[in-house]
C-alpha positions, -999 to 999 in steps of 0.1 A, spaced: 198 773 393 197 739 372 169 719 381 161 681 377 140 689 348 169 707 330 193 676 332 167 651 321 153 675 294 187 678 276 194 651 250 231 654 254 227 641 291 249 608 287 234 592 317 197 594 305 179 575 276 158 592 254 134 592 224 136 622 203 110 632 179 130 657 156 113 676 130 127 686 97 157 707 99 159 705 138 195 692 141 187 656 150 222 645 134 240 674 155 224 660 186 233 623 176 269 632 172 274 654 200 257 628 225 283 601 211 312 624 223 295 631 258 291 594 259 327 586 256 333 617 280 312 599 307 334 570 304 320 549 276 343 527 254 338 538 219 339 500 209 307 494 234 285 525 213 265 509 187 251 535 163 227 525 136 212 541 107 196 530 73 220 539 47 257 539 38 255 574 30 238 583 63 264 562 83 292 576 64 279 613 72 275 602 110 310 590 114 321 623 96 301 643 120 316 622 150 350 628 138 346 664 130 331 671 165 362 651 179 384 672 161 365 708 172 373 698 208 411 692 201 414 724 183 393 748 204 400 751 242 369 770 250 348 742 233 365 717 253 362 737 286 324 741 280 319 704 273 339 696 306 315 719 327 287 703 313 296 669 319 306 674 354 274 688 361 256 656 345 279 635 365 271 652 395 234 648 391 234 611 379 257 602 409 230 608 433 207 581 416 237 559 404 264 560 428 285 534 411 294 552 381 328 563 372 338 599 373 339 613 335 371 620 316 380 652 303 368 663 267 401 662 250 406 626 261 374 618 248 379 633 217 414 615 214 399 582 224 374 586 193 399 594 167 425 570 179 397 543 179 386 557 144 388 521 124 367 504 151 338 526 156 304 507 153 288 533 130 264 510 107 238 504 86 211 482 99 216 456 70 256 456 78 247 450 114 223 423 108 246 406 83 274 408 107 255 392 137 242 366 114 277 357 101 290 356 137 263 331 147 247 316 115 237 283 133 216 302 161 201 325 135 182 296 121 183 265 97 174 289 67 211 305 68 239 285 50 275 287 62 294 303 47 267 326 28 269 358 7 243 384 -1 219 377 -30 223 403 -54 194 418 -72 200 400 -105 204 366 -87 173 375 -68 153 378 -99 168 345 -114 159 326 -85 125 339 -84 124 327 -120 136 295 -112 115 289 -82 81 300 -99 90 278 -129 99 249 -106 58 249 -95 51 241 -133 77 211 -135 64 197 -102 30 194 -115 47 176 -146 64 150 -123 51 117 -109 55 123 -74 34 127 -44 30 162 -47 20 163 -84 -12 160 -81 -20 184 -53 3 208 -75 -17 205 -107 -48 207 -88 -38 242 -73 -25 255 -107 -60 244 -126 -76 260 -96 -57 294 -100 -59 294 -139 -98 287 -141 -103 320 -120 -117 345 -143 -88 367 -159 -62 346 -139 -28 341 -159 6 326 -154 22 363 -157 -2 378 -131 7 343 -106 44 354 -112 41 390 -100 16 377 -70 43 354 -59 69 380 -63 48 403 -42 40 379 -16 77 374 -11 83 409 -8 58 413 20 74 382 37 87 401 66 52 417 74 34 382 72 62 368 96 52 399 119 14 392 117 18 353 122 39 362 153 12 386 168 -15 358 158 -31 386 135 -34 362 107 -41 324 114 -22 300 95 -13 330 73 -43 327 53 -49 360 36 -90 358 39 -115 385 47 -142 372 73 -179 377 70 -203 394 91 -236 385 68 -263 366 80 -257 342 53 -222 334 66 -232 300 76 -253 290 44 -238 267 18 -226 279 -16 -249 258 -33 -281 267 -14 -273 305 -19 -268 301 -57 -301 282 -60 -320 307 -40 -305 337 -62 -309 317 -94 -347 307 -84 -357 344 -80 -338 360 -110 -351 331 -132 -387 341 -124 -376 379 -130 -364 368 -166 -395 349 -174 -415 376 -163 -399 401 -184 -396 380 -214 -383 387 -248 -347 396 -256 -339 413 -221 -356 384 -202 -335 358 -226 -302 378 -213 -313 374 -177 -320 337 -182 -287 329 -200 -266 349 -174 -285 327 -145 -281 295 -163 -241 305 -165 -240 314 -128 -259 284 -115 -230 264 -134 -199 285 -121 -213 299 -87 -196 332 -98 -219 359 -91 -199 380 -116 -213 360 -144 -248 379 -135 -233 407 -150 -239 396 -183 -279 403 -180 -285 412 -145 -262 435 -132 -246 466 -150 -210 461 -164 -185 459 -137 -209 467 -109 -231 454 -83 -260 478 -95 -292 460 -108 -302 468 -145 -332 489 -145 -355 462 -159 -342 440 -132 -346 461 -103 -384 470 -115 -394 434 -110 -377 429 -73 -395 437 -43 -371 460 -21 -364 432 3 -357 407 -24 -332 431 -40 -314 437 -7 -313 401 3 -301 389 -32 -272 414 -32 -262 401 2 -262 366 -10 -240 377 -40 -217 396 -19 -213 367 3 -207 343 -26 -180 370 -39 -164 370 -5 -160 335 -8 -144 334 -43 -120 358 -34 -112 338 -3 -108 308 -21 -86 324 -45 -65 340 -21 -61 307 -2 -51 291 -36 -26 318 -41 -10 314 -6 -7 275 -9 11 281 -41 33 309 -25 43 284 3 54 257 -22 72 286 -42 87 299 -9 101 264 -4 117 263 -36 133 296 -35 146 289 1 161 255 -14 178 276 -43 192 299 -22 204 274 3 224 255 -22 237 288 -36 246 298 -2 229 330 -7 209 350 19 185 381 12 181 408 38 149 395 48 169 361 58 191 383 77 162 402 95 148 370 105 180 355 115 186 385 138 151 380 154 158 347 161 191 355 177 175 379 202 141 359 208 151 320 204 151 304 238 182 285 233 204 316 223 212 329 259 250 325 254 249 344 222 232 373 236 255 374 267 283 376 242 268 403 226 256 423 255 294 421 269 303 442 238 274 466 239 264 495 265 249 523 245 222 521 215 221 551 192 193 547 164 189 575 136 160 577 114 140 556 135 107 564 119 120 542 88 122 511 111 100 481 103 80 462 130 106 432 130 135 458 136 119 472 163 111 441 181 150 434 177 156 469 190 133 465 217 150 432 231 182 453 230 166 480 251 151 455 275 185 440 283 205 470 284 177 492 308 163 463 329 190 465 354 204 432 345 226 445 317 260 433 320 272 467 308 261 483 342 291 465 356 314 486 335 308 517 355 286 535 334 245 532 333 233 517 299 213 541 277 191 540 245 191 570 221 163 567 194 158 599 170 135 600 142 104 621 128 72 599 120 62 630 98 91 620 74 83 584 77 82 576 39 92 542 34 61 522 36 69 501 8 100 490 26 79 480 55 87 514 74 61 519 101 55 558 111 38 547 142 68 529 160 85 559 171 54 568 192 52 531 203 91 533 212 88 562 233 59 552 250 75 518 259 111 531 269 92 562 288 67 539 307 91 510 316 126 527 314 123 560 326 134 573 294 124 609 285 106 617 253 115 651 238 103 668 208 124 694 186 105 716 164 131 747 158 144 744 121 181 752 115 174 751 79 141 770 67 132 805 71 99 815 89 81 821 55 86 785 42 76 771 77 47 795 79 34 777 47 42 742 65 22 753 95 -8 766 75 -9 736 53 -9 708 82 -34 729 102 -61 735 74 -92 718 83 -90 695 53 -56 682 63 -54 686 99 -43 650 114 -26 638 82 8 645 99 16 624 132 20 647 161 21 678 141 33 709 159 40 744 146 74 749 132 94 779 138 131 793 128 159 785 156 174 816 169 211 823 179 217 855 201 180 866 195 182 865 159 170 836 134 196 816 117 178 819 86 163 850 77 126 856 68 133 867 34 116 843 11 87 832 -15 62 805 -18 49 801 -52 24 781 -71 30 785 -110 -2 784 -132 -6 750 -146 8 746 -183 -15 749 -214 -14 724 -242 -35 702 -265 -17 670 -253 -3 655 -222 37 656 -238 28 695 -249 17 703 -214 47 687 -198 69 705 -222 53 738 -215 55 731 -179 94 724 -182 96 757 -199 82 776 -172 107 759 -148 136 770 -172 124 805 -177 122 810 -140 157 796 -133 173 818 -159 156 849 -151 164 846 -113 201 838 -124 203 867 -147 190 889 -121 211 876 -95 183 864 -71 197 871 -35 202 839 -17 216 838 22 244 818 25 246 807 61 287 799 56 292 833 45 263 849 67 255 870 41 234 874 8 250 863 -24 237 860 -61 218 826 -69 239 797 -83 229 765 -102 240 745 -73 214 763 -50 184 748 -68 170 714 -63 142 698 -85 119 674 -69 94 648 -82 74 618 -71 84 595 -103 113 597 -123 98 598 -152 82 632 -143 120 643 -150 124 633 -187 112 666 -204 130 692 -180 161 671 -188 157 676 -224 151 714 -221 181 715 -197 203 701 -224 186 723 -251 193 756 -233 225 746 -219 219 746 -180 242 725 -161 221 696 -143 227 665 -124 199 636 -119 205 621 -86 188 585 -96 212 583 -124 242 590 -103 246 556 -92 280 547 -89 280 515 -106 258 529 -135 284 556 -141 297 556 -176 336 556 -167 326 526 -142 310 507 -171 339 516 -194 362 497 -168 337 469 -167 339 465 -207 377 465 -200 375 436 -177 355 416 -202 380 425 -229 408 410 -206 388 379 -200 379 375 -236 401 395 -259 378 386 -289 346 402 -275 345 425 -301 317 445 -284 336 452 -249 368 464 -271 348 489 -291 334 502 -260 368 505 -244 382 523 -277 354 547 -281 356 554 -245 375 585 -232 399 562 -220 414 556 -255 394 581 -272 392 566 -309 370 585 -332 339 574 -347 355 575 -382 385 556 -370 363 530 -354 338 525 -385 372 522 -406 383 493 -384 346 478 -383 346 481 -421 380 462 -425 368 435 -402 336 428 -422 360 425 -455 384 402 -433 352 382 -422 366 353 -441 399 353 -423 377 355 -390 400 384 -377 388 400 -344 386 438 -338 418 432 -317 440 416 -345 430 444 -367 437 471 -341 476 457 -344 477 467 -382 459 501 -379 462 513 -343 494 499 -330 499 522 -299 465 510 -287 474 475 -292 504 476 -278 492 488 -245 462 465 -244 488 436 -248 509 448 -223 478 445 -198 467 412 -213 506 401 -206 504 412 -170 472 389 -159 483 364 -134 511 386 -124 496 418 -113 465 420 -91 433 432 -110 433 466 -96 468 470 -105 462 462 -140 434 487 -142 454 512 -126 482 507 -149 458 510 -180 443 542 -169 474 559 -163 493 547 -194 462 559 -214 460 592 -197 423 584 -191 418 609 -163 428 637 -189 405 620 -213 374 621 -192 381 660 -184 385 668 -222 354 648 -231 331 660 -204 345 692 -191 365 699 -160 336 692 -133 327 658 -147 363 649 -155 371 657 -118 341 632 -107 353 606 -132 387 608 -119 376 605 -83 353 576 -92 380 557 -108 403 562 -80 374 549 -59 369 519 -83 405 509 -81 402 508 -44 369 487 -43 386 461 -71 417 458 -46 394 449 -17 366 431 -37 363 393 -29 342 375 -59 328 341 -53 347 312 -71 383 312 -86 384 350 -87 386 352 -124 384 386 -142 349 377 -155 339 373 -116 351 407 -108 332 420 -139 300 403 -129 303 413 -96 305 448 -107 274 443 -127 254 428 -97 265 457 -79 244 480 -101 210 463 -88 220 476 -51 239 506 -58 243 525 -25 282 533 -30 274 566 -41 299 587 -63 331 604 -49 318 638 -38 326 668 -62 311 701 -58 297 707 -93 277 739 -99 245 723 -115 209 721 -106 201 689 -89 172 666 -100 159 640 -79 130 621 -69 112 633 -35 122 599 -16 160 605 -23 155 641 -12 151 632 25 180 646 48 192 672 20 186 708 15 185 736 -11 177 776 -9 155 770 -39 133 739 -41 109 733 -73 82 703 -69 73 695 -106 44 673 -118 21 684 -88 -7 670 -106 6 636 -89 -18 625 -66 -10 619 -29 -18 581 -32 4 582 -64 -1 548 -84 -16 532 -53 -48 550 -60 -57 524 -87 -60 489 -75 -28 469 -84 -29 440 -105 -17 415 -75 -48 421 -59 -38 426 -22 -41 454 2 -29 461 35 -37 484 63 -15 491 92 -46 504 113 -66 473 110 -64 451 141 -84 422 125 -76 424 90 -43 440 82 -34 420 51 -61 406 26 -69 398 -9 -96 422 -23 -92 413 -59 -71 427 -89 -101 444 -108 -125 467 -97 -153 444 -108 -144 421 -80 -147 446 -53 -175 444 -25 -184 478 -19 -216 472 0 -201 453 28 -194 475 57 -165 461 69 -149 456 35 -155 491 28 -140 503 61 -111 484 56 -104 496 20 -112 532 34 -85 528 61 -58 514 36 -64 544 16 -62 567 43 -28 553 52 -17 558 16 -29 594 17 -10 599 50 22 587 34 17 611 5 15 639 28 43 631 45 63 629 14 48 665 9 59 676 40 96 663 33 94 682 2 85 714 14 109 712 41 138 707 18 136 744 9 156 773 32 141 803 14 120 796 -20 95 770 -28 80 767 -63 54 741 -73 44 732 -109 21 712 -128 12 702 -163 -25 700 -151 -45 708 -121 -50 670 -112 -79 658 -89 -89 665 -54 -61 647 -40 -34 661 -64 -4 680 -45 -13 710 -65 -49 712 -54 -38 703 -18 -13 734 -20 -41 756 -37 -66 748 -11 -44 746 22 -21 776 16 -35 799 -11 -72 797 -6 -86 825 -21 -62 823 -55 -71 857 -68 -56 875 -37 -24 858 -43 -24 860 -82 4 879 -97 31 880 -124 61 861 -113 85 871 -135 76 886 -173 53 863 -190 52 839 -161 21 840 -138 9 823 -109 2 828 -70 29 837 -49 35 845 -11 67 867 -4 80 878 29 65 912 47 105 918 48 119 938 21 144 917 0 180 924 8 201 950 -10 215 940 -41 253 945 -36 251 910 -22 282 893 -9 302 876 -41 312 842 -39 346 827 -43 345 808 -74 384 797 -70 390 763 -56 401 761 -17 437 769 -10 436 745 18 464 718 21 455 701 51 423 680 53 410 666 88 375 666 103 350 692 99 347 717 127 312 727 138 323 765 139 350 783 121 386 784 139 394 817 155 432 807 157 454 835 144 472 830 114 458 796 107 438 797 74 436 761 64 400 751 56 393 715 77 372 686 61 371 649 68 368 627 35 354 593 35 382 569 27 367 555 -4 365 592 -16 400 597 -15 427 592 -41 453 567 -31 480 588 -52 506 602 -30 528 628 -33 564 620 -49 589 604 -27 621 619 -23 651 604 -39 633 581 -62 650 572 -93 641 546 -125 642 511 -109 640 478 -123 606 459 -115 623 435 -89 643 464 -71 610 486 -73 588 457 -57 616 449 -31 617 483 -18 580 485 -18 577 454 4 606 465 28 588 499 33 553 482 39 567 454 62 590 474 82 563 499 90 541 471 100 566 453 120 576 485 140 539 492 148 537 458 164 566 466 183 552 499 195 520 484 205 536 454 221 516 428 198 532 395 181 540 396 145 542 368 122 566 384 99 572 352 74 534 345 69 529 383 61 557 386 39 549 353 17 513 367 14 526 401 1 549 387 -21 522 365 -39 505 399 -48 535 413 -60 540 425 -95 573 407 -94 575 368 -91 600 366 -61 617 330 -56 620 315 -20 657 324 -17 647 361 -26 620 360 1 644 347 26 668 378 16 636 403 21 628 386 58 664 392 70 664 431 55 634 437 73 644 423 107 675 443 101 656 474 96 633 468 125 660 459 152 684 485 139 657 511 146 642 495 176 679 498 193 682 535 187 690 552 220 669 583 211 639 565 202 640 547 234 644 575 257 616 594 237 595 566 242 604 563 281 597 602 286 563 599 266 532 607 285 512 597 255 520 575 223 500 575 190 507 550 165 502 554 127 479 584 132 458 588 99 460 622 82 446 636 51 461 668 30 458 682 -3 489 675 -27 485 698 -58 448 688 -70 448 654 -50 434 644 -16 462 621 0 454 599 28 484 591 49 498 583 85 518 600 110 541 567 119 545 578 157 534 608 177 549 613 211 536 639 236 560 647 266 561 674 290 582 698 265 558 693 237 551 670 205 575 647 187 565 636 153 587 605 142 588 594 107 603 560 97 624 560 61 635 528 48 651 548 22 690 550 26 702 582 42 724 599 12 759 601 27 759 626 57 728 648 47 721 675 68 684 684 79 685 715 56 696 693 26 667 667 34 642 695 33 654 710 -1 642 675 -17 606 679 -27 591 648 -9 606 654 23 596 694 24 559 685 15 555 658 39 572 674 68 551 706 61 519 687 59 522 665 87 537 692 111 508 717 101 482 687 107 497 682 144 498 719 152 461 721 140 449 692 160 468 697 191 471 734 190 505 735 199 537 754 187 562 730 206 567 705 179 596 685 171 599 666 137 624 632 136 633 612 106 643 577 116 662 560 85 657 524 94 681 508 74 711 520 99 687 530 125 698 569 122 679 595 142 677 629 125 661 659 141 648 686 116 
């Protein structure tokens, strides 16, 4: 019997709010996407569901998963029926508490609603959500927001930082009311020991990066007046500086006089300097040991114990005041810097993401913004947030406001017949972005607030659908070890999930700690470490190491793509990369795969530079040597030598090209001639096609990288087509925007499945999984570089309620180790850094499905990852020591279960034969005779190339463009007709004609308009069409579909899909003229029609599981209805 607890503890219940703590691999993305489907089944409008995550990649994956789940329901009647039963049970239980809620719709209707709403789903990154809100309400967001605005690029940010910083010195030189004050502040800063202008620049940039953290501290009154000072508990706290200096100097002077000779003279000189400067660090010249607060032996011998302690406390108090005074100077300069920076951004109409965050905070907390909030909540009923552990304090404040409005009972969405809900999912153990203000405590805080105030449920998910039990046993052992217990928030024992009583991942596997590398130098040790890794990879590949493949549900030999190599810092991969190149092993480095940093994208940027400035010899040389034009080094050197000879005539490289490489010159000249006639993206596409660039990249880089380059260039053409650069839209502005994107590159490459070892930082690995994971450079400490005092001198501690962010000094010699509060603050901050490092280790370990290997060039200290793994997992090193592979030793834990038999399942290495691409199914289809592989592709990853159209023949440019415009606008016009929506044909036609490759005159546009209207009217008056529309129970207009044609993924649309009692009718509108009295068989004999009919009909059959399908072509010119 189902109990109330069963309903409330199921995160898929759409009538209940949840906070879910989901450990690594426990299926949180599955839970979120499945909940989305059930929300829509319960009656939610997809447009009222806001789904938020933190990266574009994650948002795209979430959308793909939601579409995939929707298609699964349409393709699987049993799955749909199971969801229907589940939703009815949830509804019956919820209706006893909320009698006003509407009855649910069935699962198929929910899936269709999601797919029909696919272009408008609110699945966003938090940055894009904030940008959208501020763009909609810029005035209410705050006076710091210009209108209109664009996002500040990384390059612009660096330029404006430099200008704002230099502006401080300009102000000091001016004759204004502020000048004297600025000079005084700068002098105070620069007279501080070892302070310099470069350090000031860095400190101002650092404070700006912590701007939102400071904003939150002020809001919570944790810092008064934003002064980053450390308070005092000393008994001398009320004593004036001069009095403390006099007392210390008097006692030490007597000591110096008593000691006499050279030592005494040093003491007296140090005391004299100290009296003038009031800087206790000056006493290190003769009183304290170098860079410490420890007395020299002679001094200590001449002080009574009570004198020694009192003098030290006075010196500490003086030093504390100096640090605070310097911090106040820095912060005062920062406030002026911030004012100048804000003015620069406002004048340039730029905003940063911090500006957007502050703006959205104002929208949800401003007293005068009730109207804004009313508008927003009219369009929001449900909030789903993924990766909640990465939220910052200000983001949680915003989500808290949304939750309060939705769940308080006063929410507008309650009037829509469905109780509003909140769904937050994350894992505090995977919170690894403290440097981006991510706060691991907020998931627990959100759970406490939502459970106690809004009756939400807090659930935990510890079962892993990723890793075998051997890997999880080591995770459990490490984080339960006495030395490391408590380092992970709310850690519970992990275990592998089961299906039908069997683990989803078999227990076979290994956990290995390779011996540290030997060598006389750091470089030699790193090279030997890399050699060990390559040796192990080569051995496992050659011996066909068994890897369990979840898709095959069988073992197969290990492949390169099964291996992920992780490291803390990118520099740690350099030596391994060199060795992989030397040994010929294929690899990719994730952080070097930034889309806008790809070579092929930079080649196009160089081409744009050439178009803008044909005499830019460097840009042209880049294009010539690229795989696009494929000029040899020898030919290019010949040209450059010729250019040197002709230097007096000042011939450019382009001019010489005409004499020596006429074909290249002719192609480039044609591209230059099309500027102003064709759009930028069209010129680039023409250049790539005419130069056979795609084949060039495949020849130069190999088939895998060639396919990736082709997909990336197709993606780039689409980006150029939708790009809106600032200014007049010149070619240089397009190029400059591409360069700016390099700094904020989240676009990602088009997804190509290359069989290569993957190298990436531990941070980038979150969310991924590999059968085999290497953690290299494990000598790295858990606190990384933060274990050393950073040059900016600031320290923050999330656990310190009174002093969360203070200035502690930029050098070790400035520290105050003997002040208890100070020491406690430093220790708290270091513990927080260590916890972050341990969370990063947890992420690395839980990427592994079967095998985990850690390597190091040296052991490292007590806090190194290598030592932590040694201590927490292996303990008695000798018990686990063994030969891993011939001549490679280390410590290894292997499964008690025997290795699987070596007659493992072989992998089909051929490319998939599928022709139809629609969203992924969560389970394989069991439909008899249907062999198509289903897969959804993000539109940016899809080539815009389509299969050849039927009946095409060489045409003039004018005729070609005329046909293109008629086809495009007839389809748009019929769409508006079908959805009963007004349409301004003239406006759209004129806009399309402006972007056409052919310059149409007004009379030609008039003629086009008449033709388009005739096509639409003739089609609409067709009696068969009207009868079909009248009989239809369901109508889908311009239904998106994706399929594979030859080697290209094609995105297309079904013009009209009708469902009536007899089945489905698929209608395609053809603006081509019907050739004579062509019969259906004659039309199907034409390649274009045959392929289109085949792909479209298979798509509908798969989506709707129907065999009753009719295909109709309507030739719009005469309104002819032709059934196939």
